[in-house]
N, C-alpha and C positions, 0 to 999 in steps of 0.2 A: 499781400495778394495784388495790390495795385501795381507793384513792380513787375509781377509776373504777367499781368494783363497787358502792361505796356510792351513787354517783349513780344507777346502774341500779336499785338497791333502792328509793331514794327515788322514782324514776320509777314503780315499780310501786305504791308506797303512794299516789302522787298519782292513779294510775289507779283504785285501789280507792276513793279519796275521790270521784272523779267518778261512781262507780257506787254510792256510798253503801254500801260493803261493809267499811269499816274496823272491826276489832276494837278494843277498849279499848286493848290494848297497842300496836297498830299506830298508833292515833291519837296516843298518847303519844309514840311515836317520830317520828312526823311533826311534831308540836308542837315536840319538842326541836330538830329540824333547822331549823324555822322561826324559832326563837329564837337560833340560832347567829350570824345575820348579817342585815343589811338586804338584802343581795344575794339570800339565800335567799327571803326574803319577796317581793321584787320578782319573782323568777323564778316563784314559786308563783302570784302573782296573774296573771302573763302566761300561763303554760301552762294555767291553768284558765278563761281567758277564751275563749269561743267565737269571738270576733272574731280571736284569734290563731291558734287551731287550724286553722280551715278554709283561710285562705290558705297556711299552712305546709305542708298536705298536698300541695300542688302541687309543692313543692320536693323531695320525696323518692320515690325509685323503689319499685316493689313489693319488689324484692330487699332494699333497705335497710330497709323496714318489717318484713319477715320477720326479718332479722338482729337488728334492734332487739328484736323480741319474744322471740327466742331468748335474747339476753342478759338480758332481764328475767327470764325463767324460770330461767336458771342462777343469777342472783344472789339470787333469792328461793326457790329450791329448789321451784319449782312445776312444773318439767318433768314431764310425765306426767300431772299432775293437770288441766292445761288444754292444749288443742291449738288451733292456729289453726282447725281445722274446727269445733270445738265452741263457740268463743266468738263473741260478737257482732262482726261485721266492722267496725262503726264504732268499737268499743272497741279493736280491734287497731290501727286507724289512730291513735287517740288515744295508745295505748301507744308506738307507734313514734315519734310526734311528741314525746311527753314525754321518752322515753329520749334521743333525739337532741337535744332542747333542753338536756338536762342534761349530756350528755357530748361534743357535737359542736360545730357551727359557732358558735352564739351564746355558747358558754361556753369556747372555746378559750383565750382570753387569760387569763380568770380561773383556769382549772384549772392552766395551766402557769406561773402566777406563784406558786403554792403551793410552798414550799420542800420538798425531799426527795422529790419525786415524779417526777423525770425518769428515764426509762429511758435505756439506753445509746444507742438510736437517736435519742431526742429530744435528748439532750445533743449528739450529733453535728450535728443540724440547727441547734441554737442556736449551737454553736461556729463553724459555717460559715454563718452567716446572711447574708441578703441583704436590703438595704433596698428599699422599694418604688420604682417609677418616679416620675417627676415631669414638670414642664413643661420639655421639651427639644425643640428643633427648629432646623432650619437654613433660613434664608430665602435663596433665590438670586434676585437681581435680573435685569432684562433684559439688562444688559451683563455677566452673569456673575459679579458681585460676590456673595460669600457672607457672610452674617451669622449667627453662632452666637447665637441668641436667648437662650439660658439664660446666656450669658457677657456679653451686651450690657448696657450700663447703661440705666436708664429714660430716657425722653425721646426726642427726635427721632433717628431712625436713618439716614434717607435721604429724598431727594426725586426723584420721577420725573414728568416733565411737570408737571401742577399737583396732584400727589398728594403729600402729606406722610405719611411712614411714621413712626409713633411706637410706643414701647413703654410701656404704662401701668404704674403702680405694682404692679398685681396680675399683671403679666406678659403681659397681653393685647396682641396686635399689632393696630394700628388703622391703616387706610388712610383718610386725610381728604382728600376732594376739595374744593378751594376753590370758592366759589360762582361765581367767575368762570371756572372751568376749562372747557376745551372738551371736551364730552362726545360729539361727533359726528365731527369730521374727523381725518384722520391715522391712521396705522397703530397698532394695538393693540400694546402692549408687555406681555410676559407675565412674571410672577413665579411661582415655585414654592416652596411651604413643604413641608418633609419632616420627619417625626418618626422617630427611631431606635427600636430595641427599648428598652423602658423609658422612652418619651417620650410626651408628649400636648401639644397646644397649642390655644389659642383665639384666633381672630382675627375682626376686623370688616372685611368687604370693602368697597370703595369705595361701593357702593350701600347700605350699612347692614345687609347680611346678616351674621348671626352663624354662625360655623363652629366646631365643636369637632372636633378632629382626634385620632384614636385612635393607638396605637402602630403603628410601621412603616407609616405611611401618608403619602400626599403629595397636595397639591392644586395644580393649575396654573390660574392666573387672571390676567386682564388688570389692569394697574394702573388702568385706566379702562374701564368698560363702555361701548363706543361702539356706534352703530347702534341697531337696534330689538329687540335681544336681549341676554341676559346669559348667557354660557356659561363653565363650569369643567369641569375634568377631574380625576377622583378615582381614586387607587389606594389600596386599603386600606379604612378605615372612617372615616365622618364624620357628624356630627349637624348638620343645617342648620335655622336659623330665618330663612326667606327674607323680606327686606323686600318689601313689596307694591308692585308697579308693573304695572298692567294693561296699559300700553303696551309693556313690555319683559319678556316671559316669561324666566324663569329655567331654564336647562338644565344638568343634571349628566350627564356621560358617565362611565360606570364599566364597564370592559371593553366588551362589546358591548351593554350596556343603556343606554338614555337615559331620563332622567326630566325631564318638563317640569312647571313649576309657576309660579303667579303670586304667591303669598305663603302660606307654610305651614311647618309643622315636620315633619321626616321625617329618618330614618336610613338610610344606604346602607352596606352591608358588601360589598366587592369585593376581597378579598385575592388577590394573584396566586397564592398557594400553596393556594387553596381552589377547589373545583369550582363553588360556588354564588355567585351575586350575589343579594343580598337588599335590597329597598327597603321600609321599614316606614313608615307614615304615621301620625302622631299627631294633627295638625290640618290643616284645609283639604282639598284634593283635588289629586292629581297624575295626570298621564297618563304611562304607561310605554310605551316602544317597544323592541322587539327584533326585528330582521329584519322580517318582514311583519306581526308581531302588534302590536297597540296596544290598551291598555285603561285605563280610568280606575279608580283605586283610592281608596277611602274611608278615613276615620279608623278605625283598628283593624284595617286590612287590610295585607298585604304582597304584593309581587310577588317570586316566587322563580324564578330562572333557573339552569339547570344546564349546565355545559359538556358539549358533544356532544349536547345535546338542543335541538330547535327551540322557539322561543316561550318562554313562562314560565307559572307557575301563580299565580292570585290566591287567597288564602286568609286566614282570621282569623289575626291575629298575636299574639304574646305581647309586647306593647309594653313592659311593665316590663323584661323580659329584654333587649329590643333596645336600650334606652337606659341600662341599669344601669351600664355603663362610663362614660358621660358624667356620671352622677350620683354617682359615687365608690364603686361596689362591683361585685363580680362576682356574677351570679345564674345558677346552673347548674340545669338542670331535665333529669333523665334523659339525662345525656350520658356518652359513653364516656370512659375515662380519657385516651385520645389527644386527643379534642376538647378536654377540659378543660386538658390540659397545653399544648396549642397556645396557648390564651389566656393561661395562666400565664406561659409562656416569653417572650411578647411584652412583657408588663408588667414583668417582672423581669429582662429582658435575659439570658436563660438558654438554654443548649443542652439538649435533652432526649434521653436515650437509654433504651432499654428492655433490661432483662437478664431474658431468660426470656419465656415466653409469658404474656400478660395474660389474667386470668380475664374472662369474658363478663359483666361487671358494668357497671351504670350508676349514676351519682352525681348528687346534687343538693345544693344549699346556697347560702347568701348569705354573702359574704366582703367585708370592707372593703378597698378598694384601698390604703389607708394602712398596712395591716398588713405586717410583715416576713414574708419568704417561709416562715420556719420555722413561724409561727402557722398559715398556711394548710396547709402539708403536714402538720402534726401533727393537724389536724382530720380530714384525709382518712385518715391512718393509724388513726384511732380507729374507722373502719369495720371494721378487721380483715381487710380484703381487699387491701391495697396497702401497700408500704413505700417509702421514699425515701432516697437517699444524695446529699449535696451536696458537691461538690468544686470549689472556684473558681466558674466560671460554668457548671457542668455539673450537671445533676440526672439521677440514675440511677433509674429506676422499676423496682421488683421486685414480683413477686407474692407 
């Protein structure tokens, strides 16, 4: 605990540095900390850079900022001398960001690699640690043959009609249609790729479209796109980079929403255990249909549909958050613990249980998907509002 309090105290000194209010003694203490390691100097340069602070503010809720300020006050014995009402609001936000930068998400690995600072709860999380998910999926061919892709060797896996299916060295699944292949006549034969909990996969469809499939998701698609359109069916979440073909529009069906594109980059989240379907556009333009409603959405926008409600809403999207999973990290912004744990359980293949009534708190942070489960959970425990117990494939969440 002393280690963490020291980080909060340093956070307060950095805040005073930004306000140009350091005393000689405080400046000496900050300088001593800076000389202790290259890591400290790099962190100091980062949190005092305005280009870092402003974007990071979006990742922390008001309750977390208040908690951070309270801990700074406690660590530096400032409580009572300065209150949130009397201090500059912008500096409060700086204080919260600095404190969390020093003791939360971005420093979790560093802090918990230090020897002798593991609490009993932290030791339990490490002892029962869970590795992150990886490239795992099952491909089901038109004849019912199943290929476990994470166990299959690289190279040629199968051939359907004039399409050769191969697994590349990087694990990517590629459908390669020969130049002489018939793209028009005959019945379409459908394949399905499905990822389990703790799995994800990337594939290239016969038309050259790139697809990234998130955990517990499936995509049904034809081995050859025949006729004058390209259609796929999605359950779960996927990111698409659609190959351009003006003569053959690309359609994605997800629950009761349909997205039509010619060539663009977009993300669709349509999990069966969630009420919402969300289509987020990064490049190009797409047309969204649901029931009798149809609308064009532009880059930076998303279409949001909710079960039990007609139509959908078009609004500005948090595009970074929408595709964070595809880019190798989790990005949480003002989310309940239940929402956050749903995402975590999918990637780490865990079941989640709640012991007691959860506090009405919201959380934010950025976490690498390559981290072990314990590193992520310990970061959340540092907020002081939540605890975790890991037993096998089960996480128990406690207030």
